[in-house]
C-alpha positions, 0 to 999 in steps of 0.5 A: 506172493511167489508162483508157488503160493499163487497157484496154490491160492488159485487151486483153493478157489478151483477146489472151492468152485469144484465143491459147489458144483458137487454140492448143487444138487443136493442144494436144489432138493434142500431149497424144494422143501422151503419153498413157500415157507417163512425164511428161518434159521432152518434153512441154514441148518438143513444147507449146513447139513450138506456142506458146513461151508453154505450160509443162508441169509435173507438181506432186504428181500434177498435170499441169498445162499453162499460158500465160504472159501478157505482163503490166506487172506484176512477176508472170507471170500465167498461164493454165491450159490443161489441169489434171488429176490424175493418180494415178500420175505415171509414167502419163499417162492424158489419154484424156479431154484432148479434153473438157478441151479443150472445157471450157476452150473454152467457159470462155474464150468466158465469160471474154472475153465478160466482159472485153470487158463490162468494157472497155464498162462501164469508166467506169460500174465505176469511178463505181460503185467510187469511190461504194463507197469513199465509202460505205465511208469514210463507215461506217467513220467513224460506227461507234463503237469500243464498237459494233464491239467489243460488236456484232462488227462489222468495219471495212471496208477499202479496199484502194486 
């Protein structure tokens, strides 16, 4: 993938983070309406009114809200907005959802700053990766099979 396309994809991730960040307050207010109630499709429908990319589900007593990210890949990456284990799936205990949202805000700010830094250091990161790739290749070619076997040294893989 070329630099322009890679940066474009990273910017899509940043945009998704910013979208989630902006709707967290609305998600918080929406979930307060369902505190103490049984999980149903109504939760998902209410969240979709906030943003069509939001999805609520209950899996193995884990209440989960995700935000689906537009992607160039076949799989649909998503950002976890809220996740909470429920002792009783028939009774949503969302009294601490404001704290969960606050933690998510802090996490998203750090994540966004990290991605922006990755874009700024893109060329250096690619250069460092290529150097490590060469070192890995050289190391693998200079270790005899007997050294690998008797000293229990594995072969480094380059998964590209």
